[in-house]
C-alpha positions as CSV (number, residue, x, y, z in Angstrom):
1,X,-9.1,2.3,21.4
2,X,-7.3,0.3,18.7
3,X,-6.9,-3.4,19.0
4,X,-3.9,-5.5,18.0
5,X,-5.5,-6.9,14.9
6,X,-6.1,-3.3,13.6
7,X,-2.6,-2.3,14.3
8,X,-1.2,-5.5,12.5
9,X,-3.5,-4.9,9.6
10,X,-2.2,-1.3,9.2
11,X,1.4,-2.4,9.5
12,X,1.0,-5.1,6.9
13,X,-0.8,-2.8,4.5
14,X,1.9,-0.2,4.9
15,X,4.6,-2.8,4.1
16,X,2.8,-3.9,1.0
17,X,2.4,-0.4,-0.2
18,X,6.1,0.4,0.5
19,X,7.2,-2.7,-1.5
20,X,4.8,-1.8,-4.4
21,X,6.0,1.8,-4.5
22,X,9.7,0.8,-4.5
23,X,9.2,-1.9,-7.2
24,X,7.5,0.7,-9.3
25,X,10.5,3.1,-8.9
26,X,8.3,5.9,-7.5
27,X,9.5,8.2,-4.8
28,X,7.5,9.1,-1.7
29,X,7.1,12.6,-3.1
30,X,6.0,11.2,-6.4
31,X,3.4,9.0,-4.8
32,X,2.2,12.0,-2.8
33,X,1.8,14.0,-6.0
34,X,0.0,11.2,-7.8
35,X,-2.4,10.4,-4.9
36,X,-3.2,14.0,-3.9
37,X,-2.1,13.3,-0.3
38,X,0.6,15.1,1.6
39,X,4.1,13.6,1.9
40,X,3.5,13.2,5.6
41,X,0.3,11.2,5.0
42,X,2.1,8.9,2.6
43,X,4.9,8.3,5.1
44,X,2.3,7.6,7.8
45,X,0.6,5.1,5.5
46,X,3.8,3.2,4.7
47,X,4.7,3.1,8.3
48,X,1.3,1.6,9.2
49,X,0.5,4.6,11.5
50,X,-3.3,4.7,11.2
51,X,-3.3,6.9,14.4
52,X,-2.4,9.8,12.1
53,X,-5.9,9.3,10.5
54,X,-7.9,9.9,13.7
55,X,-7.5,6.3,14.7
56,X,-9.8,5.3,11.8
57,X,-8.6,2.1,10.2
58,X,-11.2,2.5,7.4
59,X,-9.9,5.9,6.5
60,X,-6.3,4.6,6.7
61,X,-7.1,1.6,4.4
62,X,-9.0,3.8,1.9
63,X,-6.0,6.1,1.6
64,X,-3.6,3.2,1.3
65,X,-5.6,1.5,-1.4
66,X,-6.0,4.8,-3.2
67,X,-2.2,5.2,-3.2
68,X,-1.8,1.7,-4.5
69,X,-4.3,2.3,-7.3
70,X,-2.3,5.4,-8.4
71,X,0.8,3.2,-9.0
72,X,-1.2,0.3,-10.5
73,X,-0.7,-2.1,-7.5
74,X,-3.2,-4.3,-5.7
75,X,-2.5,-4.5,-2.0
76,X,-5.8,-5.9,-0.9
77,X,-5.7,-9.2,0.9
78,X,-7.6,-12.2,-0.4
79,X,-9.5,-12.4,2.8
80,X,-10.9,-9.0,3.8
81,X,-12.4,-10.2,7.1
82,X,-8.9,-11.1,8.4
83,X,-6.4,-8.9,6.5
84,X,-3.4,-10.1,8.6
85,X,-3.2,-13.9,9.1
86,X,-2.4,-14.8,12.7
87,X,0.7,-16.8,13.0
88,X,0.7,-19.5,15.6
89,X,3.8,-20.2,17.6
90,X,4.8,-23.4,19.4
91,X,5.8,-23.0,23.0
92,X,9.4,-23.5,22.1
93,X,9.3,-20.6,19.6
94,X,7.7,-18.3,22.2
95,X,10.5,-18.7,24.8
96,X,13.4,-16.4,24.2
97,X,16.7,-18.2,23.4
98,X,18.5,-16.9,26.4
99,X,15.8,-18.4,28.7
100,X,15.8,-21.8,27.0
101,X,17.7,-24.6,28.8
102,X,20.3,-26.3,26.7
103,X,19.8,-30.1,26.8
């Protein structure tokens, strides 16, 4: 079973690859051709859907980094042990606006 950290890591990696691909001016099909992956696999990578890779985050990341290398981008985080930094929220930020009392 996937945990939240793995899902966040996949999502962030997919976003980084998407931005790198768009800034390079390469289409999804072009990246698929360069990387040797199918168009569907590239779409799954950019969407952060590592479930399409048999729920293997390692396989997902390997494919994502391979795609990035093909377009000359580096999407590796500086801290591989924690690829997605956890954002901390104050209690005020975690309460939806419609539930907050106006003072």
